[in-house]
C-alpha positions as CSV (number, residue, x, y, z in Angstrom):
1,M,0.0,0.0,0.0
2,S,1.4,3.4,-0.9
3,S,2.4,5.8,1.8
4,A,0.0,8.5,0.5
5,F,-2.9,6.1,0.6
6,K,-2.0,5.0,4.1
7,A,-1.7,8.6,5.2
8,F,-5.2,9.3,3.8
9,L,-6.7,6.2,5.3
10,N,-5.4,7.2,8.8
11,S,-5.9,11.0,8.5
12,S,-8.3,13.0,10.6
13,V,-10.6,13.4,7.6
14,G,-10.1,9.9,6.2
15,P,-12.6,7.1,5.7
16,K,-12.4,6.0,9.3
17,T,-14.2,9.2,10.4
18,T,-17.5,11.0,10.0
19,H,-15.6,13.8,8.4
20,F,-15.5,11.5,5.3
21,W,-18.8,9.6,5.5
22,G,-20.9,12.7,6.2
23,P,-20.0,14.3,2.8
24,V,-20.3,10.9,1.0
25,S,-23.9,10.6,2.2
26,N,-24.6,14.3,1.3
27,W,-23.7,13.6,-2.3
28,G,-27.1,11.8,-2.4
29,L,-28.7,15.3,-2.1
30,V,-26.6,16.6,-5.0
31,L,-27.4,13.6,-7.2
32,A,-31.1,13.8,-6.5
33,S,-31.1,17.5,-7.3
34,V,-29.3,16.9,-10.6
35,A,-31.9,14.2,-11.5
36,D,-34.7,16.7,-10.6
37,T,-33.4,19.2,-13.2
38,K,-35.1,16.9,-15.9
39,K,-38.5,17.4,-14.2
40,P,-40.8,20.3,-15.2
41,P,-40.4,23.5,-13.2
42,E,-44.0,23.3,-12.0
43,M,-42.9,20.4,-9.7
44,I,-40.3,22.4,-7.9
45,S,-41.1,23.6,-4.4
46,G,-39.8,27.1,-4.1
47,N,-39.9,26.9,-0.3
48,M,-38.0,23.6,-0.1
49,T,-35.4,24.7,-2.7
50,G,-34.9,28.0,-0.8
51,V,-34.4,26.1,2.5
52,L,-31.8,23.8,0.8
53,C,-30.0,26.9,-0.5
54,V,-29.7,28.3,3.0
55,Y,-28.8,24.9,4.4
56,S,-25.9,24.4,1.9
57,A,-24.7,28.0,2.4
58,L,-24.5,27.4,6.2
59,F,-22.7,24.1,5.8
60,I,-20.2,25.6,3.4
61,R,-19.2,28.0,6.2
62,F,-19.3,25.2,8.8
63,A,-17.0,23.0,6.6
64,W,-14.5,25.9,6.3
65,M,-14.5,26.7,10.0
66,V,-14.5,23.2,11.6
67,R,-11.2,21.8,12.6
68,P,-9.8,19.8,10.9
69,R,-11.0,21.8,7.9
70,N,-13.2,19.6,5.8
71,H,-12.7,20.5,2.1
72,F,-14.7,17.4,1.0
73,L,-17.8,18.6,2.9
74,M,-17.3,22.1,1.6
75,V,-17.2,20.9,-2.1
76,T,-20.2,18.8,-1.5
77,H,-22.3,21.7,-0.2
78,M,-20.9,24.1,-2.9
79,S,-22.1,21.6,-5.5
80,N,-25.5,21.4,-3.9
81,E,-25.7,25.2,-3.6
82,C,-25.1,25.5,-7.4
83,V,-27.8,22.9,-8.3
84,Q,-30.3,24.4,-5.8
85,L,-29.7,27.9,-7.1
86,Y,-30.3,26.6,-10.6
87,Q,-33.5,24.9,-9.5
88,L,-34.6,28.1,-7.7
89,S,-34.1,30.1,-10.9
90,R,-36.1,27.5,-12.9
91,W,-38.9,27.8,-10.3
92,A,-38.8,31.6,-10.4
93,R,-39.0,31.7,-14.2
94,A,-42.0,29.4,-14.1
95,Q,-43.8,31.7,-11.6
96,G,-43.4,34.8,-13.7
């Protein structure tokens, strides 16, 4: 096993910690949101999408501030924020 992989495996944000598995599970939100971009905008809940935007924005900050800094969680929530903002724009265009 390479030393870089061993270092990752035993690091404070490696796969033996919740700092790794939390972001992995949050990718489910991102993937579901991407799949929802194929649905008609009339099916989008503006309230829920807005809440998900706020949720991801808060967790981007949390991932930056937590020690050890969790870049994986931050990228996960940045991705979700982008998809949710896109969905929110689709919803807003459908309303007007």
